[in-house]
C-alpha positions as CSV (number, residue, x, y, z in Angstrom):
1,X,102.1,-51.0,8.7
2,X,99.5,-49.5,11.2
3,X,101.2,-49.1,15.3
4,X,99.9,-51.5,17.5
5,X,100.1,-51.4,21.4
6,X,101.2,-54.3,24.3
7,X,99.0,-55.5,26.5
8,X,95.7,-56.8,25.5
9,X,96.2,-56.5,21.5
10,X,94.1,-54.3,19.5
11,X,95.3,-52.6,16.2
12,X,94.4,-48.8,16.1
13,X,93.1,-47.4,13.4
14,X,95.6,-45.0,10.8
15,X,95.9,-41.7,12.2
16,X,94.3,-38.9,10.0
17,X,97.4,-38.6,8.4
18,X,97.7,-42.1,7.0
19,X,94.2,-42.5,6.1
20,X,93.8,-39.0,3.8
21,X,96.1,-38.3,1.4
22,X,95.0,-34.7,1.2
23,X,96.2,-34.0,5.2
24,X,99.4,-36.3,4.6
25,X,100.2,-33.6,2.0
26,X,99.9,-30.9,4.3
27,X,101.7,-32.7,7.2
28,X,105.0,-32.4,5.0
29,X,105.8,-28.8,7.0
30,X,105.5,-30.6,10.3
31,X,107.6,-33.9,9.6
32,X,104.9,-35.7,7.8
33,X,102.8,-38.9,8.6
34,X,103.6,-40.4,12.3
35,X,106.4,-43.3,11.9
36,X,105.7,-46.4,13.4
37,X,107.7,-45.9,16.4
38,X,105.4,-42.5,17.2
39,X,104.0,-43.0,21.0
40,X,100.3,-42.3,20.1
41,X,97.1,-42.6,22.6
42,X,99.9,-41.2,25.4
43,X,98.9,-37.3,25.2
44,X,96.5,-36.0,27.6
45,X,94.1,-34.6,24.4
46,X,92.7,-37.6,23.6
47,X,90.4,-36.7,20.1
48,X,87.3,-36.1,22.4
49,X,89.6,-33.3,24.0
50,X,90.8,-32.1,20.6
51,X,87.0,-32.1,19.0
52,X,85.7,-30.4,21.8
53,X,88.4,-27.3,21.8
54,X,88.4,-27.1,18.7
55,X,84.6,-26.7,18.5
56,X,84.9,-24.4,21.1
57,X,87.2,-22.4,19.1
58,X,85.0,-22.8,16.0
59,X,81.9,-21.7,18.2
60,X,83.7,-18.8,19.3
61,X,84.4,-17.1,16.3
62,X,80.9,-17.8,15.0
63,X,79.4,-15.7,18.2
64,X,82.1,-12.5,17.6
65,X,80.7,-12.4,14.2
66,X,77.0,-11.8,15.2
67,X,78.7,-8.9,17.2
68,X,77.6,-6.3,14.6
69,X,74.3,-7.0,15.3
70,X,73.7,-7.6,18.9
71,X,75.6,-4.1,19.4
72,X,72.5,-2.4,16.7
73,X,70.3,-4.0,19.3
74,X,68.0,-6.5,16.5
75,X,66.7,-4.0,14.7
76,X,65.2,-5.1,11.8
77,X,64.0,-1.4,10.2
78,X,67.7,-1.2,9.6
79,X,70.1,-2.9,7.2
80,X,72.5,-3.6,9.1
81,X,71.8,-7.3,9.7
82,X,72.2,-8.3,6.1
83,X,74.7,-5.8,5.3
84,X,76.9,-6.9,7.7
85,X,76.3,-10.8,7.4
86,X,75.3,-10.7,10.8
87,X,71.4,-11.7,10.9
88,X,69.8,-14.4,13.2
89,X,66.2,-15.2,13.7
90,X,67.1,-15.1,17.2
91,X,67.0,-11.7,18.6
92,X,63.8,-10.9,16.2
93,X,61.4,-13.6,17.1
94,X,61.8,-13.0,20.8
95,X,60.7,-9.4,19.6
96,X,57.8,-10.7,16.9
97,X,56.2,-14.0,18.7
98,X,55.3,-13.2,22.1
99,X,57.9,-13.5,24.4
100,X,59.3,-10.2,25.1
101,X,55.7,-9.8,26.5
102,X,55.8,-12.7,28.8
103,X,53.8,-15.3,26.5
104,X,54.2,-19.0,26.1
105,X,54.4,-20.4,22.3
106,X,51.5,-22.0,21.3
107,X,49.1,-21.7,24.4
108,X,49.5,-18.4,24.2
109,X,48.1,-15.6,21.5
110,X,48.1,-11.9,20.8
111,X,48.5,-9.7,18.3
112,X,51.6,-11.3,16.7
113,X,51.8,-14.6,14.4
114,X,51.4,-18.1,15.9
115,X,55.0,-19.5,16.3
116,X,56.1,-21.2,13.1
117,X,58.2,-23.8,14.7
118,X,57.3,-27.7,15.8
119,X,56.6,-27.7,19.4
120,X,59.5,-29.0,20.9
121,X,61.6,-26.3,19.5
122,X,59.2,-23.8,20.7
123,X,59.5,-25.5,24.2
124,X,63.8,-24.6,23.5
125,X,62.8,-21.2,23.3
126,X,60.4,-20.7,25.7
127,X,63.1,-22.3,28.6
128,X,65.3,-19.7,26.8
129,X,63.2,-17.1,27.0
130,X,61.8,-17.7,31.1
131,X,66.2,-17.7,31.9
132,X,65.7,-14.6,30.1
133,X,63.0,-13.5,32.4
134,X,64.7,-14.4,35.3
135,X,67.6,-12.1,34.5
136,X,65.8,-8.9,33.0
137,X,62.9,-9.3,35.6
138,X,59.1,-10.0,35.2
139,X,58.0,-9.1,31.4
140,X,55.7,-6.5,30.8
141,X,53.2,-6.2,28.0
142,X,53.5,-2.4,27.6
143,X,57.5,-2.5,27.0
144,X,59.0,0.4,24.4
145,X,60.8,-1.0,21.3
146,X,63.9,-0.2,23.0
147,X,63.4,-2.3,25.9
148,X,62.0,-5.0,23.9
149,X,65.6,-4.7,21.7
150,X,67.8,-5.1,24.8
151,X,65.7,-7.7,26.3
152,X,66.0,-9.5,22.5
153,X,70.0,-9.4,23.2
154,X,69.5,-11.2,26.5
155,X,67.9,-13.8,24.8
156,X,70.3,-14.0,21.8
157,X,72.5,-14.3,24.4
158,X,71.4,-16.9,26.3
159,X,70.2,-19.3,23.4
160,X,73.7,-18.7,22.7
161,X,75.0,-20.4,25.6
162,X,71.9,-23.3,24.7
163,X,73.1,-23.5,21.4
164,X,76.7,-23.9,22.3
165,X,76.2,-26.8,24.6
166,X,74.4,-28.4,21.6
167,X,77.1,-28.2,19.3
168,X,79.5,-29.4,22.0
169,X,77.1,-32.6,22.1
170,X,76.8,-32.8,18.8
171,X,80.8,-33.1,18.2
172,X,81.1,-35.6,21.3
173,X,78.3,-38.0,19.6
174,X,80.0,-38.3,17.0
175,X,83.3,-38.5,18.1
176,X,81.6,-41.6,19.8
177,X,80.0,-42.5,16.9
178,X,83.1,-42.8,14.7
179,X,84.7,-44.7,17.1
180,X,82.6,-47.6,15.9
181,X,82.0,-51.0,17.9
182,X,85.2,-53.4,18.2
183,X,83.6,-56.7,18.0
184,X,86.0,-59.2,18.6
185,X,89.5,-58.7,20.6
186,X,92.1,-57.3,18.0
187,X,89.5,-55.5,16.2
188,X,90.2,-52.1,14.4
189,X,88.2,-49.0,16.3
190,X,87.2,-46.5,13.4
191,X,88.6,-42.9,13.5
192,X,86.8,-40.2,16.3
193,X,88.9,-37.4,14.8
194,X,86.4,-37.4,11.8
195,X,84.4,-35.4,14.6
196,X,87.1,-32.0,13.5
197,X,84.8,-32.2,9.8
198,X,82.0,-31.0,12.3
199,X,84.0,-29.1,14.9
200,X,86.2,-27.5,12.7
201,X,83.5,-26.2,10.2
202,X,83.4,-22.9,8.8
203,X,79.7,-23.5,8.0
204,X,79.3,-23.9,12.0
205,X,80.9,-20.9,12.7
206,X,78.7,-19.0,10.2
207,X,75.3,-20.5,11.1
208,X,74.9,-22.3,14.5
209,X,73.3,-19.0,16.0
210,X,71.1,-18.3,13.0
211,X,68.4,-20.6,13.9
212,X,67.5,-23.1,16.7
213,X,68.6,-26.1,14.4
214,X,71.7,-27.4,16.3
215,X,69.1,-28.5,18.8
216,X,67.9,-31.1,16.2
217,X,70.9,-31.8,15.2
218,X,71.9,-32.5,18.3
219,X,69.4,-34.8,19.1
220,X,69.8,-36.8,16.1
221,X,73.4,-36.9,16.7
222,X,72.0,-38.7,20.1
223,X,69.8,-41.2,17.6
224,X,73.4,-41.7,15.2
225,X,75.4,-42.9,18.9
226,X,72.6,-45.1,20.3
227,X,72.3,-47.1,17.1
228,X,76.1,-47.3,17.2
229,X,75.8,-48.9,20.5
230,X,72.8,-51.2,19.6
231,X,70.3,-49.4,21.5
232,X,67.3,-49.5,18.5
233,X,65.1,-47.9,21.0
234,X,66.6,-45.2,22.1
235,X,67.6,-44.5,18.5
236,X,63.7,-44.2,18.0
237,X,63.3,-42.2,20.9
238,X,65.8,-39.5,20.3
239,X,64.8,-39.8,17.1
240,X,60.9,-38.8,17.3
241,X,62.4,-36.2,19.6
242,X,64.0,-34.5,17.1
243,X,61.4,-34.8,14.8
244,X,59.4,-33.0,17.3
245,X,62.1,-30.0,17.1
246,X,62.7,-30.0,13.2
247,X,61.0,-32.5,10.7
248,X,63.8,-33.9,8.8
249,X,65.5,-36.6,11.6
250,X,62.1,-38.5,10.6
251,X,63.9,-39.0,7.0
252,X,66.4,-41.2,8.6
253,X,63.7,-44.4,9.3
254,X,63.8,-44.8,5.3
255,X,67.9,-45.7,5.1
256,X,67.7,-47.3,8.4
257,X,65.6,-49.9,6.5
258,X,67.9,-50.4,4.0
259,X,70.7,-51.1,6.1
260,X,68.0,-53.0,7.9
261,X,66.9,-55.3,4.7
262,X,70.6,-56.2,4.0
263,X,71.4,-57.2,7.4
264,X,68.2,-59.2,7.8
265,X,67.3,-57.6,11.1
266,X,63.8,-56.0,10.5
267,X,62.7,-56.3,14.1
268,X,65.1,-53.3,15.5
269,X,64.0,-51.3,12.4
270,X,60.4,-52.0,14.0
271,X,61.6,-51.0,17.5
272,X,63.1,-47.9,16.6
273,X,60.4,-46.8,14.3
274,X,57.7,-47.5,17.4
275,X,59.5,-45.9,19.8
276,X,60.0,-42.4,17.4
277,X,56.4,-42.4,16.6
278,X,55.9,-42.9,20.4
279,X,58.3,-40.1,21.4
280,X,56.9,-37.6,18.8
281,X,53.4,-38.2,19.8
282,X,53.4,-37.6,23.4
283,X,55.3,-34.3,22.8
284,X,53.3,-32.7,20.3
285,X,50.1,-34.9,22.0
286,X,49.7,-31.9,24.8
287,X,49.3,-28.8,22.5
288,X,47.3,-30.9,19.7
289,X,45.1,-30.9,22.3
290,X,45.0,-27.9,23.8
291,X,45.6,-25.7,20.6
292,X,45.1,-27.8,17.6
293,X,45.0,-24.3,15.3
294,X,48.6,-23.0,17.1
295,X,50.2,-26.7,16.2
296,X,48.6,-27.1,12.7
297,X,50.9,-23.8,12.0
298,X,53.6,-25.0,11.6
299,X,52.7,-27.4,9.0
300,X,50.5,-25.0,7.3
301,X,53.2,-22.6,6.9
302,X,55.3,-24.8,4.9
303,X,52.8,-26.2,2.9
304,X,51.7,-22.6,2.0
305,X,55.2,-21.4,1.4
306,X,56.1,-20.1,-1.9
307,X,59.6,-20.9,-3.3
308,X,61.8,-19.2,-1.0
309,X,65.4,-18.1,-0.8
310,X,68.2,-20.7,-1.2
311,X,66.5,-23.0,-3.8
312,X,66.4,-23.7,-7.7
313,X,62.8,-22.8,-7.6
314,X,63.3,-19.4,-7.0
315,X,66.5,-19.0,-9.2
316,X,63.6,-20.0,-11.5
317,X,60.7,-17.4,-10.0
318,X,63.4,-14.9,-10.3
319,X,64.3,-15.7,-13.7
320,X,60.5,-15.5,-15.0
321,X,60.2,-19.7,-15.1
322,X,58.0,-20.0,-11.9
323,X,57.1,-23.5,-11.6
324,X,53.7,-24.1,-10.3
325,X,52.6,-27.2,-7.8
326,X,56.2,-26.8,-5.9
327,X,54.7,-29.3,-3.5
328,X,53.2,-31.9,-5.7
329,X,56.4,-31.6,-8.2
330,X,59.6,-31.6,-5.1
331,X,57.5,-35.0,-3.9
332,X,58.0,-36.9,-6.9
333,X,61.0,-35.5,-7.3
334,X,62.4,-36.7,-4.0
335,X,60.3,-40.0,-4.3
336,X,62.4,-40.6,-7.1
337,X,65.7,-40.0,-5.7
338,X,64.5,-41.9,-2.8
339,X,64.0,-45.0,-4.8
340,X,67.2,-44.6,-6.6
341,X,68.7,-44.4,-3.3
342,X,67.0,-47.2,-2.2
343,X,67.8,-49.5,-4.9
344,X,71.6,-48.2,-4.8
345,X,72.0,-49.8,-1.4
346,X,70.0,-52.6,-1.8
347,X,72.1,-53.8,-4.9
348,X,75.3,-53.0,-3.9
349,X,78.0,-55.3,-3.6
350,X,78.3,-54.5,0.1
351,X,75.6,-53.7,2.7
352,X,76.1,-49.7,2.8
353,X,76.7,-47.9,6.0
354,X,73.8,-46.6,7.5
355,X,75.5,-42.9,8.1
356,X,76.1,-42.9,4.2
357,X,72.6,-44.4,3.1
358,X,70.7,-41.2,5.7
359,X,73.8,-38.6,3.8
360,X,72.2,-39.1,0.8
361,X,68.2,-39.0,1.6
362,X,68.7,-35.8,3.7
363,X,71.1,-34.0,1.0
364,X,68.6,-35.5,-1.5
365,X,65.7,-33.6,0.8
366,X,67.8,-30.4,0.7
367,X,68.9,-30.0,-2.5
368,X,65.4,-30.1,-3.9
369,X,63.3,-28.5,-1.5
370,X,61.0,-25.3,-2.0
371,X,63.3,-23.1,0.4
372,X,67.0,-23.6,2.1
373,X,68.3,-21.6,4.7
374,X,71.7,-21.0,5.4
375,X,71.7,-22.6,8.2
376,X,70.5,-25.8,7.1
377,X,74.0,-26.9,6.3
378,X,74.1,-28.0,9.6
379,X,71.7,-31.0,9.4
380,X,74.3,-32.5,7.3
381,X,77.4,-31.6,9.1
382,X,78.0,-34.6,11.4
383,X,76.5,-37.0,8.8
384,X,79.3,-35.7,6.1
385,X,81.9,-36.3,9.1
386,X,80.2,-40.4,9.2
387,X,79.9,-40.8,5.5
388,X,82.1,-38.9,3.5
389,X,85.5,-38.4,6.2
390,X,87.9,-37.1,3.3
391,X,89.4,-33.3,3.4
392,X,89.0,-32.6,-0.1
393,X,85.4,-33.6,-0.6
394,X,84.7,-31.4,2.6
395,X,86.4,-28.6,1.6
396,X,84.8,-27.7,-1.9
397,X,81.4,-28.8,-0.1
398,X,82.3,-26.1,2.4
399,X,83.4,-23.5,0.2
400,X,80.3,-23.9,-1.8
401,X,78.2,-23.3,1.2
402,X,79.8,-20.1,2.5
403,X,80.0,-18.4,-0.7
404,X,76.1,-19.2,-0.6
405,X,76.2,-17.9,3.0
406,X,77.6,-14.7,2.2
407,X,76.1,-14.1,-1.5
408,X,72.5,-15.1,0.2
409,X,73.0,-12.2,2.5
410,X,74.4,-9.7,0.3
411,X,70.8,-10.7,-2.0
412,X,68.9,-9.2,0.9
413,X,70.8,-6.2,1.4
414,X,70.5,-5.2,-2.8
415,X,73.9,-5.6,-2.8
416,X,74.3,-7.1,-5.7
417,X,71.3,-5.6,-7.6
418,X,72.8,-4.4,-10.6
419,X,72.0,-0.6,-12.2
420,X,69.7,-1.8,-14.6
421,X,66.4,-2.7,-13.0
422,X,65.6,-4.8,-15.4
423,X,68.9,-7.1,-14.9
424,X,68.4,-9.8,-13.0
425,X,71.0,-10.9,-9.9
426,X,72.5,-13.5,-12.0
427,X,75.1,-13.6,-9.0
428,X,72.9,-15.1,-6.9
429,X,71.6,-17.0,-9.0
430,X,75.3,-18.7,-9.4
431,X,75.8,-18.6,-5.9
432,X,72.6,-21.5,-5.2
433,X,73.5,-23.2,-8.2
434,X,77.1,-23.6,-6.8
435,X,75.9,-24.7,-3.6
436,X,73.9,-27.6,-5.1
437,X,76.8,-28.5,-6.9
438,X,78.8,-28.6,-3.6
439,X,76.0,-30.9,-2.2
440,X,75.9,-32.6,-5.5
441,X,79.7,-33.2,-5.5
442,X,79.2,-34.8,-1.7
443,X,76.4,-37.0,-2.7
444,X,78.2,-39.0,-6.4
445,X,81.2,-39.6,-4.3
446,X,78.9,-41.0,-1.4
447,X,77.7,-42.9,-4.3
448,X,80.6,-43.8,-5.9
449,X,82.0,-45.5,-2.2
450,X,78.3,-47.6,-2.1
451,X,79.1,-48.7,-5.5
452,X,83.0,-49.1,-5.0
453,X,83.5,-50.6,-0.7
454,X,86.8,-50.5,-1.7
455,X,87.2,-46.8,-2.2
456,X,85.3,-46.3,1.3
457,X,87.7,-44.4,3.8
458,X,85.8,-45.5,6.9
459,X,85.4,-49.4,6.2
460,X,88.0,-51.8,8.1
461,X,88.7,-54.8,5.9
462,X,86.2,-57.3,5.3
463,X,84.8,-58.4,8.5
464,X,82.3,-55.5,9.2
465,X,80.6,-53.3,6.6
466,X,79.7,-50.5,9.1
467,X,82.0,-50.4,12.2
468,X,79.2,-47.6,14.0
469,X,76.4,-50.2,13.7
470,X,76.1,-51.8,16.9
471,X,73.3,-54.1,15.8
472,X,74.7,-56.9,14.3
473,X,73.2,-58.4,11.8
474,X,71.9,-62.0,11.0
475,X,74.4,-62.7,8.5
476,X,77.4,-61.7,10.9
477,X,79.1,-64.4,13.1
478,X,79.3,-62.4,16.4
479,X,80.4,-64.9,18.9
């Protein structure tokens, strides 16, 4: 029996040890799951504070893990970043994309490659660069290599603080989204401690400062929160901004369409889509008008990029079975996977939850994409916490991701290269396949939850299909 509180009667969500058998087993040495007379909700340690504290510890451990590269001064000529498993794009791109000379992304050019990132990520980098310049003095055009490395170290620390704030935002917004919406007095709320699946993730520590993906993840988490509070326009604005920072948030409009079709609420979907397009357009238009060729560099880079690290296509290329026209094949396969997910969502016995479909689509994209950088796992962290908050499945997935994270740097450092140059690096191949298997496992259990909603760990009874959906369906009685 779930505990209740006096006063305005509201049923509390079950504690994690009550809801998850795997967690219940881990509490045996601590006294077991909470009892019916436990004083729940009376501690200063609220779910939000717990999750933020855990996130701080996790992120801090990740920063310490990057210490060898900070000490070495972000020297690309040495093998230190790969040997010490501490590689990050942040310190290197400051030196290699004009920031060290005081140049602006997209608008200024020089003897360096154009920034191959979306506009809003470029803006994030410029803000960090300007803070760096304030701390180190005005940048000069004739900096020595050593001076560039020194300022790159400051740039990395500035970005670390900014990305830490993004991580706290992701965790806090996931807490609020997982809490859900009580539609009537006495209705059960969600489980905010599910956000610990983000805050305590080993992948958060290992990958959060490799690149700037956490910025887009924070905007996407904000969009999910806005939808949970019945704000489709704000959902669209934040999703459009997320897409201006990284392409993947745009994919969430497809799953949202299926949710809205099942709930007969297409107008909120149109509001969200229009707001997303407008927000994305307003951010991109100035750079497009002032520097069209530089703006196109992100799209051209991704279109022309060959099969790269982490993808099954890269493994096939290493195995001498290279696939031609990967872009076209990717589009066909991804379209087929999206169609399958749409049919699953439309034919399910009960309307699927938005987070479930969003996870399936983003995971499908990462499963067959022609590159999988280690930090892409951050895209899935809040979606997994909302779609499948179960310890066993989370541990399986995290173990696969961490194993791949370790092996990709060892592969780049050539630690795994067999003595015979004619023998391929099959251990790295195995890490890629294992990483894909971990993602596929989560996709299968989420699909099973959609087909068998009684197994869904998030649903609460029969009255509400999705406690984190704040836009009521026309089929629901809300009065």
